[in-house]
C-alpha positions in Angstrom: 80.7 102.6 42.4 79.1 106.0 42.5 79.2 106.2 38.8 77.5 102.8 38.5 74.8 103.7 40.9 74.2 107.0 39.1 74.1 105.2 35.8 71.5 102.7 37.0 69.4 105.5 38.6 69.5 107.3 35.3 68.3 104.3 33.4 65.3 103.9 35.9 64.4 107.5 35.6 64.4 107.3 31.8 62.2 104.2 31.7 58.8 104.8 30.0 55.9 105.2 32.5 54.4 101.9 31.4 57.6 100.0 32.1 57.9 101.6 35.6 54.3 100.5 36.3 55.1 97.0 35.2 58.1 96.8 37.5 55.9 98.0 40.4 53.2 95.4 39.5 55.8 92.6 39.4 57.3 93.7 42.7 53.9 93.9 44.3 52.9 90.6 42.9 56.0 88.9 44.3 55.5 90.4 47.7 51.8 89.3 47.8 52.7 85.8 46.5 55.3 85.4 49.2 52.9 86.6 51.9 50.2 84.2 50.6 52.7 81.3 50.6 53.4 81.9 54.3 49.7 81.3 55.0 48.8 78.4 52.8 49.9 74.8 52.2 51.3 73.7 48.8 50.0 70.4 47.4 52.9 68.0 47.7 52.6 66.3 44.3 55.1 67.0 41.5 52.7 65.4 39.0 49.8 67.7 40.0 52.0 70.8 39.9 53.4 69.8 36.5 49.9 69.2 35.1 48.5 72.5 36.2 51.5 74.4 34.9 51.2 72.5 31.6 47.5 73.5 31.2 48.3 77.0 32.4 51.1 77.6 29.9 48.9 76.2 27.1 46.4 78.9 28.0 49.0 81.6 28.5 50.3 81.0 25.0 47.0 82.5 23.8 47.6 85.8 25.6 50.3 87.4 23.4 49.9 90.8 25.1 50.6 89.4 28.6 52.9 91.8 30.4 54.7 89.2 32.4 55.1 85.3 32.5 52.5 83.3 34.3 53.5 81.1 37.3 51.1 78.5 38.6 51.0 76.9 42.1 48.5 74.4 43.5 47.6 75.0 47.1 45.3 73.2 49.6 43.6 76.4 50.9 40.6 77.7 49.1 40.2 81.5 49.2 38.3 81.8 45.9 34.7 81.7 47.2 32.2 79.0 46.4 33.4 78.9 42.8 36.9 77.9 44.0 38.3 80.7 41.9 42.1 80.7 41.5 43.8 83.7 43.0 45.7 85.8 40.4 48.2 88.4 41.6 50.0 91.1 39.7 53.0 89.8 37.9 51.3 86.6 36.7 51.2 84.7 40.0 48.3 82.3 39.9 47.4 80.1 43.0 45.1 77.2 42.1 43.1 75.8 45.0 42.9 72.0 45.1 39.1 72.1 45.6 38.8 73.5 42.1 40.4 70.4 40.6 37.9 68.3 42.6 34.9 70.4 41.8 35.5 70.4 38.0 33.7 67.6 36.2 36.3 67.4 33.4 39.5 69.0 32.1 37.6 71.6 30.0 35.9 73.0 33.1 39.1 73.2 35.0 41.0 74.8 32.1 38.2 77.3 31.6 38.3 78.3 35.3 42.0 78.7 35.1 41.6 80.8 32.0 39.0 82.9 33.9 41.5 83.7 36.6 44.1 84.7 34.0 41.5 86.8 32.2 40.5 88.5 35.5 44.2 89.6 35.9 44.2 90.9 32.3 40.9 92.8 32.8 42.2 94.3 36.0 45.3 95.6 34.2 43.2 97.0 31.5 40.7 98.8 33.8 43.0 99.9 36.6 44.8 102.7 34.8 47.5 103.9 37.2 46.2 101.8 40.1 46.6 98.1 40.7 43.4 96.4 41.8 42.8 92.7 42.6 40.6 90.6 44.8 41.6 88.0 47.5 38.1 86.5 47.6 37.1 85.9 43.9 34.6 88.8 44.0 35.1 91.4 41.3 33.3 94.5 39.9 30.7 93.6 37.3 32.7 95.3 34.5 35.8 93.2 35.3 33.8 90.0 35.7 32.0 90.4 32.3 35.2 91.3 30.5 37.0 88.3 32.1 34.2 86.0 31.1 34.5 87.1 27.5 38.3 86.9 27.4 38.3 83.5 29.2 36.2 81.7 26.6 38.4 83.2 23.8 41.5 82.0 25.6 40.1 78.5 26.4 38.8 78.0 22.8 42.1 79.2 21.2 44.0 76.7 23.5 41.8 73.8 22.4 39.4 73.6 25.4 35.6 73.6 25.0 34.6 77.1 26.1 31.0 75.9 26.8 32.4 74.1 29.8 32.8 77.5 31.6 29.0 78.0 31.2 28.3 74.5 32.6 30.6 75.2 35.6 29.1 78.6 36.2 25.5 77.2 36.0 26.3 75.0 39.0 27.9 77.7 41.2 26.4 81.0 40.2 22.7 82.1 40.3 23.2 85.0 37.8 21.2 84.4 34.7 22.4 87.7 33.3 26.1 86.6 33.6 25.3 83.3 32.0 23.5 85.0 29.1 26.6 87.3 28.5 28.8 84.2 28.6 26.6 82.3 26.2 26.6 85.2 23.8 30.4 85.4 23.9 30.6 81.6 23.2 28.3 81.9 20.2 30.6 84.5 18.6 33.6 82.1 18.6 34.5 80.2 15.4 33.8 76.5 15.3 36.7 74.4 16.5 37.4 70.8 17.4 38.4 70.5 21.1 40.7 68.0 22.6 41.9 67.3 26.2 45.1 65.7 27.5 43.4 62.6 29.0 45.2 63.2 32.3 42.5 64.9 34.3 41.0 61.9 36.1 44.5 60.8 37.2 45.2 64.3 38.5 42.0 64.4 40.4 42.9 61.1 42.1 46.4 62.5 42.9 44.7 65.6 44.6 42.4 63.3 46.6 45.3 61.3 47.8 47.4 64.4 48.7 44.4 65.8 50.6 44.0 62.6 52.6 47.7 62.5 53.4 47.6 66.1 54.6 44.5 66.0 56.7 43.9 62.3 57.4 40.4 62.5 56.0 38.7 62.5 52.6 38.5 66.0 50.9 35.3 67.9 51.2 34.0 70.8 49.0 31.8 72.1 51.7 32.7 75.7 52.7 33.1 76.3 56.4 
């Protein structure tokens, strides 16, 4: 047993610094995700969870340099500010608030906001160096927000979702003309593509409404308390 423990310890000590940091990120992300689950309510709908995971994995396939798999969960609580931003933790844990599904006017808007959360995590990893940084409230440093916007439209477009939908969503929830201008410039640089959806979004929105009524006994509201 001592030999085995010593061998494992030797393997860990000889891991490249990047691999050690990745292991720390995944461990931290798992810890934070478990803590978050203890203080939130999961949407009790297998079809909603399956749909969000399907859209998320379609986006994730366009991030070949991702350092860990993405895991998506739909929750009732909304901690992502007035934009209903999904919460992305280290290790690829992404919690999607049900109010985002209700606030999006179409599948492309929803997919773009999901891509934005994934791009935020990617930008944080790129900028953080030896530190791990993330936001619980959907408020990020300007450099991370702008990089995430640029990456999000690339990810969404490559996955077959209209990236201009992100600008339309942002125009309703943000008052930053500068951010919208940067986003529009990034969209203009993308190659022309034909965009198609799954056709399932309206059905999923209705599922979320029903799940919200069953949970609270009243129709869902997007008003922030």
